[in-house]
C-alpha positions as CSV (number, residue, x, y, z in Angstrom):
1,M,32.1,-35.0,75.2
2,H,34.9,-37.5,74.3
3,L,38.3,-36.2,75.4
4,L,41.1,-36.4,72.8
5,T,44.2,-38.5,73.6
6,S,47.7,-38.1,72.3
7,S,47.5,-41.5,70.6
8,L,45.2,-39.9,68.0
9,K,47.6,-37.1,67.1
10,D,50.3,-36.9,64.4
11,L,49.6,-40.3,63.0
12,P,51.5,-41.6,60.0
13,V,49.5,-41.4,56.7
14,E,49.2,-45.2,56.4
15,E,48.0,-45.7,60.0
16,A,45.5,-42.8,59.7
17,R,44.1,-44.4,56.5
18,A,43.9,-47.8,58.2
19,R,42.0,-46.4,61.1
20,M,39.5,-44.7,58.8
21,L,39.0,-47.8,56.6
22,A,38.4,-49.9,59.7
23,A,35.3,-47.8,60.3
24,V,33.5,-48.5,57.0
25,R,32.1,-51.5,55.2
26,P,29.8,-51.9,52.2
27,G,26.1,-51.5,52.6
28,A,23.4,-54.1,51.8
29,P,23.4,-54.9,48.0
30,E,20.6,-53.6,45.8
31,Q,19.2,-54.9,42.5
32,I,19.5,-52.5,39.6
33,V,18.9,-52.5,35.8
34,L,22.2,-52.7,33.9
35,D,21.7,-49.7,31.7
36,R,23.5,-46.3,31.5
37,H,22.4,-45.5,35.0
38,A,24.5,-48.4,36.2
39,L,27.7,-46.6,35.1
40,G,30.2,-46.5,38.0
41,R,28.2,-48.9,40.2
42,V,30.2,-51.7,41.8
43,L,29.1,-55.3,41.5
44,A,28.1,-57.1,44.7
45,E,27.9,-60.5,42.9
46,P,29.8,-62.1,40.1
47,I,28.4,-61.9,36.6
48,Q,28.1,-65.4,34.9
49,A,27.2,-66.1,31.3
50,V,23.8,-67.6,30.8
51,R,24.8,-69.1,27.5
52,D,27.8,-69.5,25.1
53,Q,28.9,-66.5,23.2
54,P,28.6,-66.7,20.3
55,P,25.7,-69.1,20.8
56,F,26.5,-70.8,17.4
57,D,29.3,-71.1,14.9
58,A,29.1,-67.7,13.2
59,S,30.7,-66.4,10.0
60,A,33.4,-63.9,10.4
61,M,33.1,-62.8,6.7
62,D,30.7,-62.5,3.9
63,G,31.2,-65.5,1.7
64,Y,30.1,-69.2,1.2
65,A,29.9,-72.1,3.6
66,V,31.5,-75.2,2.2
67,P,32.2,-78.6,3.7
68,A,35.6,-78.3,5.3
69,G,38.3,-80.2,3.5
70,G,36.0,-80.9,0.5
71,R,36.9,-80.5,-3.2
72,W,35.1,-78.1,-5.4
73,G,36.4,-79.2,-8.9
74,E,34.4,-77.3,-11.5
75,G,32.3,-75.5,-8.8
76,L,29.6,-76.1,-6.2
77,R,25.9,-75.9,-6.4
78,L,24.2,-73.1,-4.2
79,V,21.6,-74.8,-2.0
80,G,20.6,-71.9,0.3
81,E,21.4,-68.8,2.2
82,S,22.2,-67.9,5.9
83,A,21.9,-64.3,7.0
84,A,22.2,-62.8,10.5
85,G,19.1,-63.6,12.4
86,R,17.8,-65.8,9.5
87,P,19.8,-69.0,9.6
88,Y,19.9,-71.6,6.8
89,A,17.2,-74.2,7.7
90,G,18.3,-77.1,5.5
91,P,20.7,-79.9,6.3
92,P,24.5,-79.2,6.2
93,P,25.7,-79.0,2.6
94,L,27.2,-82.1,1.1
95,A,30.2,-82.4,-1.1
96,G,29.5,-80.4,-4.2
97,E,27.2,-78.0,-2.4
98,T,27.6,-74.6,-0.8
99,V,25.5,-72.1,1.2
100,R,25.7,-68.3,0.9
101,V,26.6,-66.8,4.3
102,F,26.9,-63.3,5.6
103,T,28.9,-61.9,8.5
104,G,27.4,-62.8,11.8
105,A,25.2,-65.6,10.3
106,R,25.1,-69.2,11.5
107,V,27.5,-71.4,9.6
108,P,26.1,-74.9,8.9
109,D,27.7,-77.7,10.9
110,G,31.1,-79.0,9.7
111,C,31.7,-76.1,7.3
112,A,34.3,-73.5,6.7
113,V,33.8,-70.2,5.0
114,V,35.3,-69.1,1.7
115,I,35.3,-65.3,1.4
116,Q,33.3,-63.8,-1.4
117,E,36.3,-62.2,-3.0
118,R,37.4,-65.7,-4.0
119,A,34.1,-66.6,-5.5
120,T,32.5,-66.3,-9.0
121,R,28.8,-67.0,-9.2
122,E,26.7,-67.9,-12.2
123,G,23.1,-68.7,-11.3
124,D,23.3,-71.5,-8.7
125,Q,26.8,-72.4,-9.6
126,V,29.7,-71.0,-7.6
127,R,33.4,-71.4,-8.5
128,F,36.3,-70.6,-6.2
129,D,39.9,-69.8,-6.8
130,G,42.8,-71.1,-4.7
131,A,43.0,-74.1,-2.3
132,A,40.1,-75.4,-0.2
133,P,39.8,-73.8,3.2
134,S,40.9,-75.5,6.4
135,F,38.4,-76.6,9.0
136,K,36.5,-73.7,10.6
137,A,38.3,-71.1,8.4
138,H,36.7,-67.7,8.9
139,V,34.3,-69.1,11.5
140,R,33.8,-67.7,15.0
141,V,33.3,-70.9,16.9
142,R,30.5,-71.3,19.4
143,G,31.7,-70.2,22.8
144,G,34.8,-68.6,21.4
145,D,34.3,-65.5,23.5
146,F,33.0,-67.2,26.6
147,R,31.1,-70.3,27.7
148,R,27.9,-70.8,29.6
149,N,28.3,-70.4,33.4
150,E,31.7,-68.8,33.0
151,V,32.4,-66.0,35.5
152,L,33.0,-62.9,33.4
153,L,33.1,-60.2,36.0
154,P,33.9,-60.6,39.7
155,A,32.2,-59.1,42.7
156,G,33.8,-55.7,43.4
157,A,34.2,-54.8,39.7
158,P,33.1,-51.2,38.9
159,L,30.9,-51.0,35.9
160,D,32.1,-49.1,32.9
161,A,30.8,-49.1,29.4
162,W,32.9,-52.2,28.4
163,R,31.9,-54.2,31.4
164,L,28.2,-53.3,30.9
165,A,28.7,-54.5,27.3
166,L,30.1,-57.8,28.6
167,A,27.3,-58.2,31.1
168,A,24.7,-57.6,28.3
169,S,26.4,-60.0,25.9
170,A,26.2,-62.6,28.7
171,G,22.5,-62.2,28.9
172,R,22.3,-60.2,32.1
173,S,19.9,-57.3,32.3
174,E,20.0,-56.8,36.1
175,A,22.6,-57.3,38.9
176,L,23.2,-56.8,42.6
177,V,25.4,-53.8,43.3
178,F,26.6,-52.1,46.4
179,P,24.8,-48.9,47.3
180,R,26.5,-45.6,46.6
181,P,27.5,-43.8,49.9
182,R,25.8,-40.5,50.5
183,V,28.3,-37.8,51.3
184,A,27.3,-34.5,52.8
185,I,29.7,-31.6,52.2
186,L,29.9,-28.7,54.6
187,S,32.2,-25.7,54.0
188,T,32.8,-23.6,57.1
189,G,34.3,-20.2,57.7
190,E,33.2,-16.5,58.0
191,E,35.0,-15.8,54.7
192,I,33.5,-18.6,52.6
193,V,30.7,-17.7,50.1
194,R,29.3,-19.6,47.1
195,A,31.0,-18.8,43.8
196,G,29.2,-16.0,42.0
197,A,27.5,-14.6,45.2
198,A,26.3,-11.1,44.3
199,N,27.0,-9.8,47.8
200,A,30.6,-11.1,48.1
201,T,33.1,-8.6,49.5
202,D,36.9,-8.3,49.2
203,A,37.2,-9.9,52.7
204,Q,35.5,-13.1,51.5
205,I,36.6,-16.1,49.4
206,F,34.6,-18.1,46.8
207,D,34.1,-21.7,47.9
208,S,36.3,-23.9,45.5
209,N,36.5,-27.0,47.8
210,G,32.8,-27.6,47.7
211,P,32.4,-27.9,43.9
212,A,35.7,-29.8,43.6
213,L,34.7,-32.4,46.3
214,S,31.2,-32.8,44.8
215,T,32.8,-33.7,41.5
216,L,35.4,-36.0,43.0
217,I,32.7,-37.8,45.1
218,T,30.7,-38.4,42.0
219,Q,33.7,-39.6,40.1
220,W,34.6,-42.0,42.9
221,G,31.0,-43.5,43.0
222,G,29.5,-41.5,45.9
223,L,26.3,-39.4,46.0
224,P,27.4,-35.8,47.0
225,I,25.0,-33.8,49.1
226,P,26.3,-30.2,49.1
227,L,25.2,-28.2,52.1
228,D,25.1,-24.4,52.3
229,P,28.4,-23.0,53.7
230,V,28.1,-21.9,57.4
231,R,29.9,-19.3,59.5
232,D,32.3,-20.0,62.3
233,S,29.5,-20.8,64.7
234,R,29.0,-23.9,66.9
235,D,25.3,-23.6,66.6
236,M,25.3,-23.3,62.8
237,I,27.8,-26.1,62.4
238,L,25.7,-28.3,64.8
239,A,22.5,-27.6,63.0
240,A,23.9,-28.3,59.6
241,V,25.4,-31.7,60.6
242,Q,22.3,-32.7,62.6
243,G,20.2,-32.2,59.5
244,A,22.5,-34.0,57.1
245,E,21.1,-37.3,56.0
246,A,24.3,-39.0,54.9
247,D,26.6,-42.0,55.5
248,L,29.6,-39.7,55.6
249,V,29.8,-36.0,56.5
250,V,32.8,-34.2,55.0
251,T,33.6,-30.9,56.7
252,I,35.9,-28.3,55.1
253,G,37.8,-25.9,57.3
254,G,37.7,-25.3,61.0
255,A,39.9,-28.3,61.5
256,S,42.9,-26.7,63.2
257,V,43.3,-25.4,66.7
258,G,42.7,-21.7,66.3
259,D,40.0,-19.7,68.1
260,Y,37.6,-20.1,65.1
261,D,38.3,-23.8,64.4
262,L,35.0,-24.9,65.9
263,V,33.9,-28.0,63.9
264,K,35.3,-30.7,66.3
265,P,34.1,-28.9,69.5
266,A,30.6,-28.5,67.9
267,L,30.4,-32.1,66.9
268,A,31.6,-33.2,70.3
269,Q,28.2,-32.0,71.6
270,L,26.7,-34.8,69.4
271,G,29.0,-37.4,70.9
272,L,31.7,-37.4,68.2
273,R,34.3,-40.1,68.8
274,L,37.6,-39.4,67.1
275,S,39.9,-42.1,65.7
276,V,42.2,-39.7,63.9
277,E,42.9,-36.2,65.2
278,T,45.9,-35.0,63.1
279,I,48.2,-36.7,60.5
280,R,51.9,-36.4,59.8
281,L,51.1,-35.0,56.4
282,R,52.0,-32.0,54.3
283,P,49.8,-30.5,53.2
284,G,46.8,-31.7,55.3
285,K,48.1,-32.1,58.8
286,P,44.7,-31.0,60.4
287,T,42.8,-33.8,58.6
288,W,40.7,-35.8,61.1
289,F,38.1,-38.6,61.3
290,G,35.5,-39.8,63.7
291,T,32.1,-41.4,64.2
292,L,28.9,-40.0,65.5
293,P,26.6,-42.1,67.8
294,D,24.1,-42.5,65.0
295,G,26.7,-44.3,62.9
296,R,27.5,-41.4,60.5
297,R,31.2,-41.0,59.9
298,V,32.8,-37.6,59.7
299,L,35.9,-36.7,57.7
300,G,37.3,-33.3,58.5
301,L,39.4,-31.7,55.8
302,P,41.5,-28.5,56.0
303,G,40.2,-25.4,54.4
304,N,43.1,-24.6,52.2
305,P,42.3,-26.0,48.8
306,A,45.5,-28.0,48.2
307,S,45.4,-29.4,51.7
308,G,41.8,-30.4,51.4
309,L,42.2,-32.0,47.9
310,V,45.4,-33.8,48.8
311,A,43.7,-35.2,51.8
312,A,40.7,-36.2,49.7
313,E,42.9,-38.1,47.3
314,L,44.6,-39.9,50.2
315,F,41.7,-40.6,52.4
316,L,38.3,-39.8,50.9
317,R,38.9,-41.8,47.7
318,P,39.9,-45.0,49.5
319,L,37.0,-44.6,52.0
320,L,34.4,-44.4,49.2
321,A,36.1,-47.4,47.5
322,A,35.8,-49.5,50.6
323,W,32.2,-48.4,51.1
324,Q,31.4,-49.9,47.7
325,G,33.4,-53.2,48.1
326,V,36.3,-52.0,46.0
327,D,40.0,-52.6,47.0
328,P,40.9,-49.2,48.6
329,A,44.5,-49.4,47.7
330,F,45.7,-47.2,44.9
331,P,48.8,-48.1,42.9
332,L,51.8,-45.7,43.0
333,E,53.9,-45.4,39.9
334,H,57.6,-44.4,39.5
335,A,58.9,-41.4,37.8
336,R,62.3,-39.6,37.5
337,L,62.6,-36.1,38.8
338,A,62.9,-33.4,36.2
339,E,64.6,-31.1,38.7
340,P,66.3,-31.6,42.1
341,L,64.3,-31.4,45.3
342,E,65.3,-30.3,48.8
343,A,65.1,-32.7,51.8
344,T,61.7,-33.1,53.5
345,G,60.9,-32.4,57.1
346,P,59.2,-34.6,59.7
347,R,56.0,-35.0,57.7
348,E,55.2,-37.0,54.6
349,H,55.0,-34.5,51.8
350,W,52.7,-35.0,48.7
351,M,53.8,-32.4,46.1
352,R,51.8,-31.3,43.1
353,A,53.6,-32.1,39.8
354,R,53.2,-32.6,36.1
355,L,54.2,-35.8,34.3
356,S,55.8,-36.1,30.9
357,S,57.4,-38.9,28.8
358,R,61.2,-39.1,28.4
359,P,63.0,-40.2,25.3
360,D,63.9,-43.5,26.9
361,G,60.3,-44.3,27.6
362,S,60.4,-43.5,31.3
363,V,58.2,-40.9,33.0
364,A,59.5,-37.5,34.2
365,A,57.9,-35.6,37.1
366,K,58.2,-31.8,37.3
367,V,57.3,-30.6,40.7
368,F,55.8,-27.1,40.8
369,P,58.1,-24.8,42.6
370,D,55.4,-23.1,44.7
371,Q,53.6,-25.7,46.8
372,D,51.6,-23.2,48.9
373,S,48.5,-25.0,50.1
374,S,46.2,-22.1,49.1
375,L,47.0,-22.2,45.4
376,V,44.1,-23.6,43.3
377,S,45.8,-22.8,40.0
378,V,48.7,-25.1,40.8
379,F,46.4,-28.0,41.5
380,A,44.4,-27.3,38.3
381,A,47.7,-27.6,36.3
382,A,49.0,-30.7,38.1
383,D,48.2,-34.3,37.0
384,A,50.1,-36.1,39.7
385,L,51.2,-36.0,43.3
386,V,54.8,-36.8,44.1
387,R,55.2,-38.7,47.4
388,R,58.1,-37.8,49.6
389,P,58.4,-39.8,52.8
390,A,59.2,-38.0,56.0
391,G,62.9,-37.4,56.5
392,T,63.8,-38.0,52.8
393,P,67.2,-36.4,51.9
394,A,67.6,-34.0,49.1
395,L,67.2,-35.7,45.6
396,A,69.0,-34.8,42.4
397,A,67.4,-34.5,39.0
398,G,66.8,-38.0,37.5
399,E,66.3,-39.8,40.8
400,V,63.3,-42.0,41.1
401,V,60.2,-41.0,43.2
402,E,56.8,-42.4,43.7
403,V,53.8,-40.7,42.1
404,L,50.0,-40.9,42.3
405,R,48.3,-40.0,39.1
406,L,45.4,-37.6,39.3
407,K,42.5,-38.7,37.2
408,R,42.1,-35.8,34.7
409,L,39.8,-35.6,31.7
């Protein structure tokens, strides 16, 4: 058993996060097909274009290709047609000639396009109104989107629908990506039962942290592995963690110092080495982090829903990002307080809030008056966390604070 030292306790939030991040790194890349199953995966290599896009001069409009700068006098003779996927095969039209073109079709070399609304056709004769077009008018020039060998997406870019579209348009059907971290989720406590359990009593609480964390882990690119909740028993906790095939084990509850807070003592039997024991954070002080001898990391979250979910935003999200080769930093925005706030105590306080737009274009943050860490309803109504550094004095309405937006659908 590894003894705890005071240097692991009451760490500032930034130091605690740095210690956690120092313990993780991306896994060996794997090759995947770039289809819908690649959504959310993170590139382990840059995506380069295999050819120019578009690969030819393409018409941006339905119309007629004419030699750029030419004169059409009484009209031009129609010598062919170019449709998408069926290009005109003849030589470029000469002065006095034109080729019918459609949107997306190849434009003969040296030609501009006159839109069809300016044309009058009689048999193979086409007349146009207005002036002759400038060079390449209504033409999407070859390579206008990107050029062959151009780096389009860097390593570390998460794949969304638009980036998948860019990779496909570049000719890539496969790519190397970082593996998704496997995250086992273990809720602990005599009172915790699965939602909807038929035998639940008034002395028990439905597990809300487990489903929330499974969803967040999926949203953040991990593979959640929900485990059955266990009672406050060292043996049950030990057995659950021993059988969890995961890169990271997230425990919920049993993280404080009460008689029934048994997670750390149980895992100490497996050789748990702590790097964070407690954090100068409100809510979420009991959050802890360590490593097992087999290399699995363990993140201990408090059992109260707000405490656990605030800690997940501040620590689990950057951990999963770093595991996948993504910059773990998350940008904080600025907002003006809708109402005054009291001074903070010795811990950094992250308060649930709701954002709105002000008439001057700035953002207002309305902090919920009840910040009790057990309230699930408040977290469900919030769309941001307001950061209050430790020892912050009272703030008046209208003063600027830092906010972390919560990703809501």
